[in-house]
Structures are given as C-alpha cells and as structure tokens.
C-alpha positions in Angstrom: -39.9 138.8 196.9 -40.3 135.3 195.6 -43.9 136.0 194.6 -42.8 139.1 192.8 -40.1 137.3 190.8 -42.5 134.6 189.9 -45.1 137.1 188.8 -42.5 138.9 186.6 -41.7 135.5 185.1 -45.3 135.1 184.1 -45.5 138.7 182.8 -42.6 137.9 180.4 -45.0 135.7 178.4 -47.2 138.7 177.7 -44.6 139.9 175.2 -46.1 137.5 172.6 -49.5 139.1 173.2 -48.1 142.6 172.8 -46.3 141.6 169.7 -49.5 140.3 168.2 -51.3 143.6 169.1 -48.5 145.5 167.5 -48.9 143.4 164.3 -52.7 143.8 164.2 -52.6 147.6 164.5 -49.6 148.2 162.1 -50.5 145.7 159.4 -52.8 148.0 157.5 -50.6 151.1 157.8 -47.2 149.6 157.0 -47.9 146.3 155.3 -47.4 142.7 156.4 -43.6 142.5 156.4 -43.0 145.8 158.2 -45.8 145.0 160.7 -44.2 141.6 161.4 -40.8 143.2 162.0 -42.3 145.9 164.3 -44.2 143.2 166.3 -41.1 141.1 166.7 -39.1 144.2 167.9 -41.9 145.1 170.3 -42.1 141.5 171.7 -38.3 141.2 172.0 -38.0 144.6 173.7 -40.7 143.8 176.3 -39.1 140.3 176.9 -35.7 141.9 177.5 -37.2 144.7 179.7 -38.9 142.1 182.0 -35.9 139.8 182.1 -33.7 142.7 183.2 -36.1 143.7 185.9 -36.2 140.1 187.2 -32.4 140.0 187.3 -32.4 143.4 189.1 -34.8 142.2 191.8 -32.8 139.0 192.4 -29.5 141.0 192.6 -31.0 143.4 195.1 -31.9 140.5 197.4 -28.5 139.0 197.1 -26.8 142.3 197.9 -29.0 142.8 200.9 -28.1 139.3 202.3 -24.4 140.0 201.6 -24.6 143.2 203.6 -26.1 141.3 206.5 -23.2 138.9 206.5 -20.4 141.5 206.4 -18.2 141.0 209.5 -15.6 143.5 210.6 -13.6 140.8 212.3 -13.7 137.1 213.2 -15.0 137.8 216.8 -18.2 139.1 215.3 -19.1 135.6 214.0 -21.6 134.7 216.8 -23.5 138.0 216.4 -23.6 137.7 212.6 -24.8 134.1 213.0 -27.6 135.3 215.3 -28.7 138.0 212.9 -28.8 135.6 209.9 -30.8 133.1 211.9 -33.3 135.7 212.8 -33.6 136.8 209.2 -34.1 133.2 208.2 -36.8 132.7 210.7 -38.5 135.9 209.6 -38.4 134.8 206.0 -39.8 131.4 206.7 -42.6 132.9 208.8 -43.4 135.4 206.0 -43.5 132.6 203.4 -45.8 130.5 205.6 -48.2 133.4 206.0 -48.1 134.0 202.3 -49.1 130.4 201.6 -52.2 130.7 203.8 -53.4 133.8 202.0 
C-alpha cells in the first residue's frame, strides 16, 4: 500500500509532461494561446485525477483499519487488541520483505 501511494505521488509529476505533449500537438492546429490553455487544462486534470486516486487509496486503508477496531462491547477489548497486534506484525513483516526485494 505504501509503495503504491508513493508511486502515485511520483506519477502526479507526469502531468507536466502530458501538458507539454498536449501543447506540442495542438500548437499548429489551434495556435499558441489555445494550445497553452489546452495543455494547462490537460495537466491540471491529470494532476487532480492522480491526487484523488491517492486520497481514495489512503481512505480505503483507514476504513479497513477502523473496521478491524470496531468492538461490540468493552469485554471484546482483549480480542480486538490481539487482532490489531497480529495485523501490525503482518504489516511490519510485509514491509521488511518489501525492503529486501
């Protein structure tokens, strides 16, 4: 999950490249000003699209963790603590394996 969010953060910077491509291919057809406006619109749209996807991924992870901590009553606290500890250990092991690859 963390690697995916980091990769999406890097992809966001491609919006400038896509804006430039849009400018190059529309400059001859529409003129400089229109091409500039189209390229800015394309770059901004891609930036917003990627930013929303990043926020959606982070929100899904938070929702998943909140579902894991939902307790029907106070007596379920030890069991919930055990589940959360197992999830933490699994996540740490997954990250450790990811660092080695």
